[in-house]
VEXNUMAR-349305 format. One record per atom (N, C-alpha, C): residue in three letters; y, x, z. Coordinates in steps of 0.1 Angstrom, whole numbers, plus 5000, padded with zeros to 4 digits. Layout:
N
AlaYXZ...
END
This chain:
273
Unk610346381787Unk609946311780Unk608846271786Unk608446141783Unk606946071783Unk606446091775Unk605246091780Unk604146111773Unk602546081773Unk601746021769Unk600445961773Unk599446131773Unk599146151781Unk598846271784Unk597046241788Unk596246271776Unk594946301782Unk594246401784Unk594246401800Unk593846511809Unk592746591808Unk591746471802Unk590446511798Unk589746371793Unk588446391790Unk587646281786Unk587846131790Unk588346041789Unk587945861799Unk589545901807Unk590446021808Unk591246001820Unk592646021808Unk593745911805Unk594845941802Unk595945861813Unk597045971815Unk598145901819Unk599345931812Unk600445861820Unk601945891817Unk602746011824Unk602646101815Unk603346181827Unk604646231818Unk605646331823Unk606446421821Unk606046551811Unk606846551798Unk606346661793Unk608246741787Unk608046891788Unk609246911787Unk609246931773Unk610346921767Unk610646951751Unk611247111751Unk610447181743Unk611347331737Unk612347291734Unk613647411732Unk614847421723Unk614247361709Unk615247301703Unk615247291689Unk615747391680Unk615247421672Unk615247591668Unk616347531653Unk617047631645Unk617747591636Unk616947491625Unk616047511622Unk615347441609Unk614447341614Unk614847271623Unk613747161629Unk614847041632Unk613846941633Unk614446771636Unk614046731648Unk614446671658Unk613846591671Unk613946471666Unk612646421660Unk612246261660Unk612146211674Unk612546081672Unk612545991683Unk611045871678Unk610045931683Unk608945811681Unk609145641684Unk609345561672Unk608745411672Unk607645341677Unk607045391663Unk605745361663Unk604545421662Unk603745441668Unk602345501668Unk601145451665Unk600545451654Unk599445401652Unk597845441661Unk596945351664Unk595845431673Unk594545431659Unk594345571658Unk593045621651Unk591945621656Unk590345611649Unk589545611652Unk589345791658Unk590245861655Unk589646001660Unk590345971676Unk591445911678Unk592345931690Unk591145851699Unk590545751693Unk589445671702Unk588245791704Unk588045881696Unk586845971697Unk587546071705Unk588546131704Unk589446231713Unk589546141730Unk589546021730Unk589345971747Unk587945981751Unk587245961740Unk585745951746Unk584946101747Unk585346181749Unk585046331743Unk584446391733Unk584546301724Unk583546311712Unk584146431701Unk584846561704Unk585646621695Unk585346791704Unk585846891696Unk585646991701Unk586847061709Unk588346981708Unk589547011709Unk589647021725Unk590847101724Unk591247131740Unk591947011749Unk591647021763Unk592146941770Unk593046981779Unk594547001788Unk594946811782Unk595846821767Unk595446681765Unk595746691751Unk597046591745Unk597746571740Unk598746421735Unk597946411720Unk597746281720Unk596946261706Unk598146181700Unk597646081687Unk598746021678Unk599046071669Unk598546081654Unk599246131643Unk599646051632Unk599445911636Unk599945801628Unk601045771634Unk602445841631Unk603345791640Unk604945801628Unk605845731633Unk607145751627Unk608245721635Unk609545751634Unk610445681639Unk611945711634Unk612645781642Unk613945811641Unk615045961643Unk615445981632Unk616146111632Unk617046111647Unk616646201656Unk617846181668Unk618446301666Unk617746431667Unk619046561663Unk618546641653Unk619346721644Unk618846811634Unk619246931637Unk618547031636Unk618947191637Unk620147241628Unk620647321631Unk622147391626Unk621647421608Unk620847481603Unk620247531593Unk619947351585Unk619947241589Unk619147151584Unk620147081573Unk619647071558Unk620847001550Unk620946861554Unk622046831559Unk622246701565Unk622946601550Unk622446671541Unk623046551528Unk621646491526Unk620546511531Unk619046501528Unk618546421542Unk618846471555Unk618246421569Unk619346471579Unk619746321582Unk620746311593Unk620446221606Unk621046211614Unk621046161630Unk620745971620Unk619645921626Unk619745781623Unk618645751616Unk618245871604Unk617645821594Unk616145771598Unk615545671593Unk614045631596Unk613345761590Unk612445811592Unk611245931588Unk609945911594Unk609246011586Unk607946041590Unk607646161588Unk606846261593Unk606646391591Unk605046421586Unk604846541578Unk603646591575Unk603246631589Unk601946601590Unk601146641606Unk600446791602Unk600046851596Unk598946941592Unk599747061596Unk599447131603Unk599847251607Unk599147381599Unk599347381586Unk598847511576Unk599347601576Unk598747691569Unk599047791573Unk599847881557Unk599547791552Unk600547821535Unk599847941527Unk598948021535Unk598548131526Unk596748171528Unk596248101531Unk594748111529Unk594248091515Unk593048081512Unk592548001501Unk592647901498Unk592347791508Unk592047641506Unk594147601508Unk595047671511Unk595947621510Unk596847651496Unk596047761494Unk597047801477Unk595847701466Unk595047611473Unk594147521459Unk594847421462Unk596047391472Unk596347261474Unk595547191486Unk594647251492Unk593547171502Unk594247221515Unk595047211517Unk595747211528Unk595347131541Unk594247031540Unk593646931551Unk592447021558Unk592147141550Unk590947241552Unk591447361553Unk592447341557Unk593047541560Unk591947601569Unk591947741565Unk591047801572Unk591447831589Unk592547861587Unk593547861599Unk593847741610Unk593347631603Unk594047511609Unk593347491621Unk591847481627Unk590847441642Unk591447541650Unk592347651647Unk593147781657Unk594347731664Unk594847631656Unk596347591658Unk596247531670Unk597447551677Unk597547411688Unk597547261687Unk597447231677Unk597347111672Unk595947051678Unk594947181680Unk593347121684Unk593147271696Unk593647361692Unk593447471708Unk594547521711Unk594747501725Unk595647561735Unk595347561745Unk594747711750Unk594347731767Unk595447761773Unk596647741766Unk597347771778Unk598547651781Unk598047541775Unk598647391774Unk598247311769Unk599247191763Unk598847081759Unk598747111742Unk597447081735Unk597247031725Unk597446911717Unk597146871706Unk597446741701Unk598846721689Unk598646651681Unk599846581673Unk600946541680Unk600846521691Unk602046441700Unk602946341695Unk602146231689Unk602746131684Unk602546011696Unk602146061704Unk601945931718Unk603146001726Unk604246051724Unk605246091732Unk606746001730Unk607246081733Unk608745951732Unk609646081717Unk609046171720Unk609546261707Unk609046361701Unk609146421690Unk608346501684Unk609246631678Unk609146711677Unk610146841671Unk609146851656Unk609946851647Unk609346891635Unk610446941625Unk609347051614Unk610047121609Unk610947021596Unk611847061592Unk612846981586Unk612346971571Unk611647071565Unk610547101552Unk609846991552Unk608946951564Unk607946831567Unk608646671565Unk609946681567Unk609946541567Unk609946461558Unk610146331559Unk610146231544Unk610946111550Unk612246081545Unk612745971547Unk612645861542Unk612845731547Unk612645591545Unk613845521546Unk613745411533Unk614745371530Unk614845291541Unk616345241550Unk616645171563Unk616145051565Unk615544971551Unk615344851556Unk613244791557Unk613144971555Unk611445001554Unk611144941575Unk609844861574Unk609644841589Unk608844961595Unk608744951609Unk608145051612Unk606745061612Unk606344941615Unk604844891612Unk604245001596Unk605244941587Unk604745011576Unk604745151576Unk605745191583Unk605745361582Unk604945421588Unk604245331600Unk603045381605Unk602045381595Unk601845381587Unk600845371577Unk600345481570Unk601745561568Unk602045651558Unk600945731558Unk600445811572Unk599745931571Unk598245861566Unk597745741570Unk596345671568Unk596745641552Unk597645641544Unk597845571533Unk597445701525Unk598245811525Unk598145931524Unk596745991523Unk595946011533Unk594246001532Unk593645911522Unk594145771519Unk593345681510Unk593845741494Unk594945771494Unk595845791481Unk594845941473Unk594446021484Unk593946181482Unk592746151478Unk592146051487Unk590546031481Unk590445971466Unk591545881468Unk591345821452Unk591645891439Unk592446021443Unk592646091427Unk591846211430Unk590646211440Unk589846291435Unk588446221430Unk588746101425Unk587546031416Unk588846051403Unk587846001394Unk588545951382Unk588445821374Unk588745711385Unk588545551381Unk589545531365Unk588745471358Unk589245441347Unk589445261347Unk590645221341Unk590545091338Unk589545011339Unk589144911341Unk587644801344Unk586844881350Unk586545011358Unk585545031363Unk585144951374Unk583944971379Unk583544851390Unk583245001399Unk584344981411Unk584045031422Unk583844971438Unk582745011442Unk582444991455Unk583345051466Unk583544931474Unk583945031489Unk583244971500Unk582645051511Unk581345061521Unk582445051533Unk582144971539Unk583144951551Unk584744891546Unk584944761557Unk586344671556Unk586944701568Unk586844821573Unk588344901586Unk589244921577Unk590644921584Unk591644991575Unk591745051569Unk590745201566Unk590445241556Unk590045191545Unk589045131546Unk588345081538Unk589444981528Unk590244891538Unk591044781530Unk592144851522Unk592444951523Unk593545061520Unk592645071508Unk591845141505Unk590945191491Unk590845061484Unk590744961490Unk590444811483Unk591644831472Unk592644801481Unk594144801473Unk594344921465Unk594545001468Unk594445121461Unk593745151449Unk592445131450Unk591445111435Unk592045001428Unk592444911431Unk592744801422Unk593844801413Unk594844881424Unk595944951414Unk595945071405Unk594345091402Unk593945161391Unk593245091380Unk593344981383Unk592444881374Unk591244861375Unk591144871386Unk589244881389Unk588844751391Unk587644711392Unk587044621395Unk586244601412Unk586744551421Unk586644621434Unk585544521438Unk584344591448Unk583744541457Unk583844561468Unk583744501479Unk583244541491Unk582244491500Unk581444621506Unk580444581515Unk580844621526Unk581044481538Unk581444471549Unk580444381561Unk579544391569Unk578944281576Unk579844211587Unk581444231589Unk581944131596Unk582844031583Unk582743931589Unk582843821585Unk584243791576Unk585243821587Unk586443841589Unk587243941582Unk586744061581Unk586944171572Unk586944141556Unk585644061555Unk585144041540Unk586643911537Unk587043871542Unk588043751539Unk589143801537Unk589643881545Unk590743951539Unk590644061531Unk589444131526Unk589544181516Unk589944071502Unk589343971505Unk589343871490Unk590843881494Unk591743831503Unk593243751503Unk593943891497Unk593544001497Unk594144141492Unk593344151475Unk592644061472Unk592444061459Unk591344141454Unk590144161465Unk589244211461Unk588544091454Unk587444181443Unk586944101436Unk585244011439Unk584844061445Unk583844031455Unk583144101466Unk582444041474Unk582444071487Unk581144041495Unk580344161500Unk578944131502Unk578444171511Unk577544121522Unk577444141537Unk575844241536Unk575844321539Unk575044401538Unk573444391548Unk574344311559Unk573444311567Unk572344221562Unk572544091555Unk571844021550Unk571543991538Unk571544091529Unk571044071518Unk570944241514Unk569944251503Unk569544401500Unk570844431490Unk571444521497Unk572944571493Unk572944631480Unk572344721479Unk571544781468Unk571444721454Unk570944631453Unk570144491444Unk571744411443Unk572444361452Unk573344311452Unk574544391443Unk574644501445Unk575744581442Unk575244581419Unk574044571421Unk573344591411Unk573644441401Unk573444381408Unk573744221403Unk575244211404Unk576144251403Unk577444241406Unk577844301397Unk577344411391Unk577544531380Unk576944501367Unk576044411366Unk574844361354Unk574044481352Unk573444511362Unk572444621364Unk572644791366Unk574144801365Unk574644931360Unk574645051375Unk575444961384Unk575945031396Unk577045041398Unk577445091409Unk578845091406Unk579645271401Unk580645251396Unk580745381388Unk581445461397Unk581845431409Unk582445511421Unk582045431435Unk581945471444Unk581545451457Unk582445531469Unk583145461475Unk583645531487Unk583045491500Unk582245551509Unk581945511518Unk583245551529Unk583545431536Unk584445501546Unk584145461560Unk582445461565Unk581845441577Unk581345611577Unk580745601594Unk580445721592Unk579145721595Unk578345621588Unk576645661586Unk575845711575Unk575645841579Unk574745911574Unk573845831563Unk573145701569Unk572045611562Unk572745581550Unk574045471554Unk574945441545Unk575345561534Unk575445661539Unk575645791528Unk574745791519Unk573545801521Unk572445781511Unk572145691504Unk572345551512Unk572445461501Unk573345451491Unk574745511495Unk575545451483Unk575245541471Unk574745661473Unk573845711457Unk573545611450Unk572645551461Unk571645451452Unk572045311443Unk573645301450Unk574545211443Unk575145241433Unk574845371427Unk575745401415Unk574745411403Unk575245441391Unk574545461381Unk573545551376Unk572345561369Unk571645711369Unk572345811366Unk571945921366Unk573046031361Unk572546031344Unk574146061338Unk573646071323Unk572946191321Unk572046201306Unk571546351304Unk572646421294Unk572646531299Unk573446611289Unk572646641276Unk573346681267Unk572746711252Unk571546761254Unk571646911261Unk570847051263Unk569547001270Unk569346801278Unk568146741281Unk567646671271Unk568246641263Unk567546551251Unk566946631239Unk565646611242Unk564846661230Unk565046661215Unk565346711209Unk565746701194Unk564746721184Unk564246641171Unk563146691166Unk563846801158Unk562346891156Unk562747011146Unk563046981132Unk564447111131Unk564647091118Unk563647111107Unk564147041094Unk563146991086Unk563547141076
END
């Protein structure tokens, strides 16, 4: 099959890669659409500690081309539209048992990231990907491949939203209006939040408003902390999602939240009579 092989930072070529034999519990997925993530860009520039050569691409989807002999055809069959779970977790370490497979202790040593004897990577930038049947998710026939390719980034956002306790009517601030930021805007609204976006690019701010964002601001041309307080009647945002990679923004995000509530044990009660 053909694949985009990142031989070393800054040098990507289209080359031939041999597919291994399909095992009984596996599915051969023909890749139709694959998104380009910021991590793929970082890989290209060598801003990672992964091994090369490498085949990137983890926001992919496609059509089931072949299935192993033990795959249940009732649920997975040739011609079905599908995406696959991409994390090669060990399922046995402390974090996997806690449902935090994304930080599996063994993951950094898997062939996804390190392979001294050959290719590393998620392999979405190839014609085909071999997947475990247990990791497959089938989409309805009328779903577009462009929408399906957003499954992985949206899953990350849903996980982010679920790690907070957003209540109906909460003020939620999203910092950064890229793809992940706008997905946070949409998901937070579905939780019933009043959403504010902080984003310097006007085009992204306009898109957020089109998606139903309640307010937007340009942090370059205003005091971002003061503006958040103004928009929230002086309280600050109940929840802040920082979708940028800037340490300075992370520090500022804390200043955009309300002051910490005091516990009862911190309150000095008058002596009993």
